C-alpha positions in Angstrom: 2.9 83.0 -4.6 -0.8 82.3 -3.9 -1.8 78.9 -3.3 -4.4 78.1 -5.9 -5.7 74.9 -4.5 -5.9 71.4 -5.9 -8.1 72.2 -9.0 -6.4 75.3 -10.3 -2.8 74.4 -9.7 -0.5 73.0 -12.3 0.0 69.3 -12.1 3.6 69.6 -13.3 4.4 70.4 -9.7 5.3 67.4 -7.8 3.3 68.4 -4.6 0.1 69.1 -6.6 0.4 65.8 -8.4 0.9 64.0 -5.1 -2.2 65.7 -3.5 -4.2 64.8 -6.6 -2.9 61.2 -6.3 -3.8 61.0 -2.6 -7.2 62.4 -3.4 -7.9 59.9 -6.1 -6.7 56.9 -3.9 -9.2 58.1 -1.2 -12.0 58.7 -3.7 -11.5 55.3 -5.4 -11.3 53.4 -2.1 -14.5 55.1 -0.7 -16.4 54.6 -4.0 -15.3 51.0 -4.1 -16.4 50.3 -0.5 -19.8 52.1 -1.0 -20.4 49.9 -4.2 -19.3 46.7 -2.4 -21.8 47.6 0.5 -24.6 48.0 -2.0 -23.7 44.8 -3.8 -23.5 42.9 -0.6 -26.4 44.4 1.2 -28.9 44.8 -1.6 -28.1 43.3 -4.9 -27.3 39.9 -3.6 -31.0 39.4 -2.9 -32.0 40.2 -6.5 -31.9 37.1 -8.8 -30.8 38.5 -12.0 -31.9 35.5 -14.2 -35.5 35.8 -13.3 -35.9 39.7 -13.4 -34.0 40.9 -16.5 -35.2 44.4 -16.0 -33.2 44.7 -12.8 -29.9 44.2 -14.7 -29.2 48.0 -14.9 -28.8 48.0 -11.1 -26.2 45.4 -11.0 -24.4 46.6 -14.2 -24.3 50.2 -12.9 -23.0 49.1 -9.5 -20.2 46.9 -11.0 -19.1 49.7 -13.3 -18.9 52.1 -10.2 -16.9 49.2 -8.4 -14.4 48.9 -11.3 -14.2 52.8 -11.6 -13.4 53.0 -7.9 -10.5 50.4 -8.4 -9.3 52.2 -11.5 -9.3 55.5 -9.6 -7.2 54.1 -6.8 -4.8 52.9 -9.5 -4.7 56.5 -11.0 -4.0 57.8 -7.6 -1.1 55.4 -6.9 0.4 56.0 -10.3 0.0 59.8 -9.8 1.9 59.5 -6.5 4.8 57.5 -8.0 5.0 59.9 -10.9 5.2 62.9 -8.6 8.5 61.5 -7.3 9.7 60.2 -10.7 8.8 62.9 -13.3 11.4 61.9 -15.9 9.8 58.5 -16.5 8.1 58.6 -19.8 6.4 55.2 -19.5 4.9 56.2 -16.2 3.6 59.4 -17.7 1.9 57.5 -20.6 0.6 54.9 -18.1 -1.0 57.6 -16.0 -2.4 59.2 -19.2 -4.0 55.9 -20.4 -5.3 54.9 -17.0 -6.7 58.4 -16.3 -8.6 58.3 -19.7 -9.9 54.9 -18.8 -11.0 56.0 -15.4 -12.7 59.1 -16.8 -14.8 56.8 -19.1 -15.6 54.4 -16.3 -16.6 57.2 -14.0 -18.7 58.8 -16.6 -20.5 55.6 -17.2 -20.9 55.1 -13.4 -22.4 58.5 -12.9 -24.8 57.9 -15.8 -25.7 54.3 -14.8 -26.1 55.1 -11.1 -28.2 58.2 -11.8 -30.5 56.2 -14.1 -30.8 53.5 -11.2 -31.5 56.1 -8.6 -34.2 57.7 -10.7 -35.7 54.4 -11.6 -35.8 53.3 -8.0 -37.3 56.5 -6.7 -39.8 56.7 -9.6 -41.1 53.2 -8.9 -41.1 53.7 -5.1 -38.6 50.9 -4.7 -40.9 48.3 -6.1 -38.4 47.3 -8.8 -36.0 46.3 -6.0 -38.6 44.0 -4.6 -40.1 42.4 -7.7 -39.2 38.9 -6.5 -41.2 39.3 -3.3 -44.6 37.6 -3.6 -46.8 40.3 -2.0 -47.7 43.7 -3.5 -46.7 46.1 -0.8 -43.3 44.7 0.3 -41.9 48.0 1.4 -44.5 48.4 4.3 -44.0 44.8 5.4 -41.6 44.5 8.2 -40.9 40.8 8.6 -38.9 38.0 6.9 -41.3 35.4 5.5 -41.5 32.8 2.7 -42.9 35.5 0.4 -39.8 37.7 0.7 -36.6 36.0 2.0 -35.1 39.2 3.5 -36.2 42.3 5.4 -37.8 44.5 2.7 -38.1 47.6 4.7 -34.5 48.4 4.6 -33.6 47.6 1.0 -35.1 50.7 -0.6 -33.6 53.1 1.9 -30.2 51.5 2.1 -29.9 51.4 -1.7 -30.9 55.1 -2.1 -28.7 56.2 0.9 -25.6 54.4 -0.6 -26.2 55.2 -4.3 -26.5 59.0 -3.9 -22.9 59.3 -2.4 -21.7 56.9 -5.1 -23.0 59.2 -7.8 -21.3 62.3 -6.2 -18.1 60.6 -5.6 -18.1 59.2 -9.2 -18.6 62.7 -10.4 -15.6 64.0 -8.4 -13.6 61.0 -9.7 -14.5 61.9 -13.2 -13.4 65.5 -12.7 -10.1 64.5 -11.1 -9.3 61.8 -13.4 -10.2 64.0 -16.4 -7.9 66.7 -15.0 -5.0 64.4 -14.6 -5.6 63.1 -18.1 -5.9 66.6 -19.6 -2.8 68.0 -18.0 -0.6 65.5 -19.9 -1.6 66.7 -23.3 0.3 69.9 -23.0 
């Protein structure tokens, strides 16, 4: 028989379900780690109570973090289900968690895409609104006007958000696939 790969194979096969679970664990962990890096390296410098318009950055990043954690849970439950196919409770758990992961991943893709477009359209100035000088991106030292190195904030954010969008999209497809296979 021809090996159809992970996306075209039937998830009722234990090996395919295990591969899907391992892929989801890997995707979820990488997405979570990228989100934690963005949160720790960039968003900790933004005080949300003063700049309410920057709230979408933090909200979309937290949604991506939660989607990564739930994706890892989907993967672990798919691996366990691949060895115990008769458990109805585990099958329903995977169905519900996969649906939740699909919704969270869709929200993460949408929110992160809006954040990336917003940051690129404004040239990174929305990330640096709390600095007290107008051209903070070209400035290369830490002063009282800007308490962190502003040269790396914009590039680090874009460099980490783009893979997060792509990984969230793949996570959306995989979790939707594992959710949709249980309806049959």
